[in-house]
N, C-alpha and C positions, 0 to 999 in steps of 0.2 A: 795573440794571447790577450786575455783580459787585462785591463788596467790594474786590477787588484793583484795580479800576479807579476807585475813588472819587477818588483824587488824580492827575489827569492832568497836574499841573504838575511832576512829577518824572520827566523823560525817562530818567534812569538807573535807574529802578525796574525790578526783575526780576519777571516774571509767570510763573506756572505755565502749563503747556500749555493747560489748560482755559480759563483767563482770557484767554490770548493768542488762542485760537480764537474765543472770544466777541467779543473786540475786533475781529477780522477778519471776523466773521460767517461762519465756516466750522466744520465739525465737527472735534473734536479728532483724529479719525482722519485727516483731511486733513493736519493738522500732522505727524502721524507718517509719513504717506506722503511728504510733502515732504522730511522728514529722511532717509528711507530712499532716496529718489531722488537725494540730493545726493552729490557726490563731491569729493575734494580739488580746490580751485580752482573748483568749480562748485556753488554753493548754489542749491537749488530751494526757494522759499519764503523766509521771513525767517530771518536768521541766529540761532543759538541758542548758549547757553552750557551746558556741562556742569559742574555743581558737583562738589566733592570727594566728595560723597555719591552721585554718579551721577545726580542729579536734573537735569532739563532746565529751563532758564529762558530767557525771551525778554525783552530790554530793551524798554521802552515806546518808546524812541527808534527802535529798529530796526523795531518794528511800525508806527510812524507813517510811517517811510520806505517800508516795503514797501507799506502801504496807499496811499500816494501814487503809487507806481509802478503799482499795479493800476488806480487811477483813470485815470491817463494812458493806459494801454493799452486801456481800455474805450471 
């Protein structure tokens, strides 16, 4: 498991796109496509945060929520 995922007890933790993709078992390009397909008020994929530097991050809490929704839909 990625070093970013070692502490799963901190749900407010922010993960880079690659670590978030690993957590969801999808390719990082899938994460990018989900962001590109999103529109105001309609998010495709897990919600993300854009830092002041322009870097994209995903909260562990949001990834857990999104993974739960995917399991329910399966």
